[in-house]
N, C-alpha and C positions, 0 to 999 in steps of 0.2 A: 450496343455498348452495353456492359453491365452496369446495374445500379451501384453507386457508391455510398456506402453508409456515410452520415456525418458524425464525426466524434463529439463527445459530449464535453463541454467547457467545464473547467474544474470550478467547483462551487466554493466562492470566495467568501467563507464565513469566518467571523472572528472566533478564535478559540474560545473554549468555554470560559476560561477563567477571565478573558475580557467581556464576556457577554452576559455575565450574570448581572441581574438588575439589582439595584440597590435598594431602589424604594419601595414600600409595600404598594403592591398592585392591587387597588379595589375594584377587582372583577368579580363577578360571579360566574357560575356554570360548574358543570359535573367534573371540568378538569382543573379546578383551581382551590383543592383542597389544602387544608394544613397538613403539616407532616405528621404522621403516627407517632404516639409515643415509642420511646426505644425500650428494649428489655431493660427490665430494673437492674440485672446483673451484667448490662453490656460493657466489657472492657475497654481499654484504650491502649494501643500500643503505638510508639512511636507518632502521638498526635493524631492517628487515624481512628475514627470512632468505630468502635465493635471490634477492632482488629486485635489478633493474637499472633504472637510470633510465629507459631506454627503453621498459620494460615500461608505463610510465605514460601511453603515448600509443595511441590504438586503431588507428594505423597499423601497428604493430609485429604485432599479433596479425591483423588484416586479411591483411598480407603473406603470412602462413604459409598461407593458404587457398588451395585449389586452384580453388575457383570459387565466390568471396564473394558475388556477386551473384545467384546461383541463386534463384529464389523458392522458398520453403519452402511457404508456402500461399497461393494467390492469394485474391481477394477473395472468390469463391464458396465456396471453402475455408474462410475464416474465418468467413464468415456460418454456413456449415454447423457448424463448430467451436462458435460462440457458441451456435446452436440445442441443441446437444448440452448444452452447459453448462448452458443455462437447463432443461432438461428433466431431466437427471441429476444434478444437484449439489444437494443438500437446502439449501446455503448461500446459495442465490441466490433472492432473493425476487421472484416475478413480480407487480409491483405492478397489474398488467392484471387479475389475477383477484381481487382483493380484493373483497367483498361491498359493496354500497351501504351496508349497516348493518353496522357492526363490534360482534359480541357481547362483552359486559362480560368475560366468562371468558377469551376470547381476549386481548383488550388487556392484562387484567392479567396473564396468564401472559407476554406478551412483556416487559412492564416488568420483572416478578419475575425473569425469567430473567437478566437483566444488572444489575438494581439490588439486589444481595444486600447486606445490611447485613455490615460489617467484621468479622471475628471476631480480629483481630490488632491489636496495637497500630500506629498511624500518626502521623506527624510532618508539622508544616508546614513551610513554607519557611523558618522560623526556627528550626526544630529541636527545637520544643515539640510534646509529645504532643497530639494532636487530642483534646479532651475528649469525653465521653458526651453531654453537652449538644449540641455542636457536630454530631455525628454523629446525633443524633436528631433534629436541626433539618433536616438534608440528607435524612433518610428521610422526615420530614412533608411535604416539599415533593413527594414523589411523587404526594400527593393522591389515593391510590389508593381511598379511600372515596367519593370523587366520580367515579370513572368510571360512567357511566350504565348503564343495563340494555342499551341499544344506542346507538351513535352514528354518525351519516353520516360515511362516509370522506371525507377533505378530501385534496385534490393539490395539490402546490406545487412550485416551483422554488428551488433554492438561489441566492441573489444574491450571495453573499460566501463566500470560504474560511470554513468554519464547523467547529469542533472537535465530535466526538461525544463525549459523556461517559456513564459509568456512571450518574452521579447530576446531576439539575438544580441543578447549582452550579459555581461557579468556583473554589471550594475545591481548591487542590493538596495531593495527601497523597502520601506515602513511606514506604516500608518501613524505614527507618533515617534517623537524624539525620545532616544534613550531607550527603546524596546525594540532589540534588533534579533529576536527570535523568528518572526515572521515576516519573511521576506515576500513581499507582494508580486514579485515576479517569478518565484519559484512555482513549479507545477507539479513535478514527479522525479521520478529517475527510471533509468532502464539498466539492465544489467550484462555482463558478458553472455554472449549468446543469443540474445534476442533479436528477433527478426524485425527489421524496419524497411518500410518503401520512403525514398527520399523524393519529396515532392517540390523543393525549391531552394536556393541557397540565398544567403544574405549578401548586401552590397559589400561588404569588407571580405567575404568569401571564407570567414572564420566558422560560419554556422550554417546548419542546414534545417530545414522544416522536414520533420519526418513523421510518419504514421506507423505506430505500433499497434500490436492487437487491442491494447485497452486505452491508448491514449495518442493524441497528435499535438506536436508543439516544437519548439527550436532546442536543438542539441547540438553541442561542439563538433565540427565536422571531423576533428582529430580523434573522435571516439567510434566512429563507423567505417567499416571496410566495405567497400562496393563489391559485389559478385554478381553471378548469374543467378536467377530465379532457381534453376537446379542446385546451384551451390547451397543459396541461402536456405532453401526450404528442405534441402537434403541434410543440413547439419544436424547433427544428433540422432540419425536414423539408424546407426549402428545397434547391434543387439547388446552391448555391454554398456553401462552407464554408471556414474556415480551422482546421486542426488544429495545436495548440501542440507542436513537436517540440524545443522547448529544455527545459530541466529546468524553467524558469518562462519566462513572458511577462508584459507589463504593458502595460495600456492607457494612453493618453497621460494627463496630468494635465489636469483641465479643472474649474474653480471652478465653470461653469455646472450640469455635473450630476454633484455630488461622489459620486452612488450607483455611478458607473462611472469614477471618477477613480483613476488609479493602481492598477488592480484586479490582483491577482495571479491568473494563469491557469496551471494545471500541466500538466506534459506528458500529452499524449493527450486534453485537454479539446478538444471539437470545436465551434465556434461558427459559426453561419449567418453569410453574407456579404449584406448589400444592395447586390447587384450592379447595380441600377436607380437607385441613389442619383445625383440631378443632380450633374454635375461641379462645378458652380459654387455648390452649396448648401451651406453650413457645417454642421458636425457640433460642438454644442456651443462654438460659437466660432471653430472653425478648418475651414480648407480641406483636402480630404481626399485630394490627390494623392499624398501622401507615406505614406498609411496605408491600410488596410483599413477599410471601413466594416461594422461587425459589429452584430449585433444581442444585446444581453444582457438578462437579466431583472433586475427591481428591485421592491423592496417599497414600496408607497404608504404613506402614513401609516395608513391603516384596516387595513392587513395585507394589501391585495389585490396581484396580480400585474399588471406591467405589462412589456412590452418595449419597450425605447428604444436608439436607436442610439448606438454608440461608435465610437472610433478605436483601431485596434491598428497600431502602427507598423511600416512594411516593413522595418524594422530587426531587429525582434522573429524569432525563430527559429519560423517555422510553414511549413506546406505547404498546398495546395490540397485534400488529402485525406490520409488516414491512409498512412502509409509503406509501401511494399513490404516484406513479411516476408523478409527474407534474413539471411544471418550478417553480413554487413559492416555492415548497418542495425542490428540487434541490439547489436553490439560498440560501433558510434557512439553509440546512443542511451544505453547503460550509462554510456559514459564522460563524458557530459554532465553526470552526477551527482558525478563524481570529486571528493572532498574535502568534499563536503556533510556538515554535521554530522548525525550520527544524532538521530532524533526519534522517540522512543517514542509509537507511536498518532499520528503525524503531529505531534507537537508541534514548536515552534520554526518553524513554517511550512516544515517539511522532511517525512522521512517515515523510517519505520523499513525492516527488512530485507523484509517482504512487501509493504510500499508501494513500495519500490523496483523490485521485479520486476513488480509490477501496472503500474506506471506507464510502464515500458520497454514491456511488452507492449500497453498501451494505446495507445501511440502507432502501432501497427499496427492497431487496432481490434480486439485480442483481449481478450476477457473472463476474468479470473481471478477466484477468491474472495479476500476481503480477507485473511485471515489464514494464517499457516504451516499452523496446525492442519487448515483445510479445503483449502488449495491441496495439501499434501502427499498427500492421499488423494482428491483429486477423481476420481471415476469418469469423467470427461469427457474427461481427457487419457490420454495414453501412459504408464502408470504401472509402474515397477519397484519392487515392495516388498520390504523387508528385515527380517528378525526376530533376536533375538538368538541364534537358532540357525545363522544364516548364517554360514559360513567367512570368515576373512580373505582366502582365495583368491578367494571368489566376490566380496567387495566390491572387491579390488582390481581384479578383471576387468571389473567394472561401470563403475570409474573410466577404465580405460584405453579403454573404448568410448563414452565421452560425445563429444557432439556440441556445439558452440558454440551456446550459448542454454538448453542443458539446465539444469534447475532440481534443485539437491541440498539435501535437508531433513536436519538432525538436530533432535532436540527443540528447538522455540522459535527455529530460524533457517533462513533459505536462502540459498544462494548461486548465482551464474549462472556456467556454465562459459566460460572465454575461450579456452583452448588449452594447447598444451604448451611448456615451456622449462626448461633447465637439469636434463632428467631429472624434471620434476615436472608435473603438472596445475594450471592456474591459475585463479582464480576472481575475479570481482569481487562485493562483497558490501557491504551496509550493516550496519555491526557496531558494538558497542560496545566489542569487545576481542577479544582471541586471544592464545595462547599456543604455545610451541614449545621444543625444547631447542636449546640453542647448541653450538658443536662441543666446549666443556668437559662437556657433559651436564647443565648447569644449565638448568632449565625458565625461559623468559623469559616475562613477560607485558608485552603492549602495549596501552595504553589508546586502540586504534584511534579509536574514537568518531567513524565515519563512513563514508563509501564509500571502500573500500579494495580494492587488489590484491593478493592474497596466495598462496602456493602452498598446494595443499590436503594433499598427504601428510604434512608436518610439523606441521600445525595439531592442538594437542592438547585434549581435553575434560577430561583429568586426567593425573595422572602415568602412567598405564597405557593409556589408551585415547584412540586417535586421534579426529578428527571423522568420519572413514570409518568407525571401529568403532561410532560412535553414529549412522550413517547410517540414515535409516527409509525413505526413499524418493527415487528419482528420477523427475521429472516430464518430459516431452517434447512440445513442439507439433508436430505433423506430419500429414500425411495419415493417417486412419484406415485407408485401404486398405493401408499399408504395414504394418500390425501382424501 
């Protein structure tokens, strides 16, 4: 029997805006320094310290670079990087290695590692405490006793953007009354064309527990079509493709085939093109000269997988293949999300901080782990690690040596380096909020709640600790030979 990797459970950390410490921490040590003084002439735009309106355009940052179009990793280098990720990173699940028969003990272990009964009070969207009976019903729907001694592995393709949940339920639950942004049962999302292995089914028959390359959790059964291994793993092997290079793209509206009508496709999704489609043959009632004829997976009424043609308008932001991995392209891709609402676990049809950087790099064909907890420590990347024993000088020196596209991690959060301006390092990140000291010495909190551009040095994790003081890792994607 092949060894089966265990998925990493989503790290359930409170978002930054709710984790900021309001009391002065009377701590000593090299990582608890007071914030440095700001440049005397630091401006403030839209309430963000040091920000200028021009900083909100990718061209500002690209213009600073001496060689913005230099390729960081070519296609062969990216393929090698992805192979290293699949080999070395335990959070990546190789679906090809799953045995034909899945043992009961392993399936149960995968489910219970993420579907852990809550031990604290939770509240629904109306602010009412979720009752013990409600939680018991959710737990009963796991159907753990129905897991057979062994079951054949089933493969499928995701047919619609689908939420991944800790439990097989649509019930949204929150840690406090009136705060309905962070659904504690929400884990992640998968996109059309993503391959999955189906491991189990809920008691009500509406949910399946799936493993994908980067995550394992519950998904609504209606969003996956079951096919053979050859059909699932062969999807997308055609020579011609389109890669979504905008934040999102949408297929055309088609009443003839609603399963592929107005379908949202995310940055980095790669779909096959039916390049030999006859010029005058319509696709779902529409001639195709103004669109790309692509192939998308759909679910039949019996749950089986089918592949059908769909139209992707040429007006949508796509490319014939993954983009070249350059600093200019990294900045350009990041700014396509600017202003998008923060979505914990890919809620709101958007994304969170780790999803944000993952989808930027996915548009270059680069594979990253799903969560910050796994990204930050991945042995497959070029990692610089920090501990609470590291000095302020060491941390500041590392920030001074950052390169565009580098990923900076603090507990529960990741930021991408943009460049230098007004004597500070600047980052772009998808964040629920942040704080800094203003000119009067008052700590100001901003409910950023989306993809934002901020300086790094002034950002505070508490009254005495900067983000830089809480930094755990820096990760860089570059040729391993340069290490």
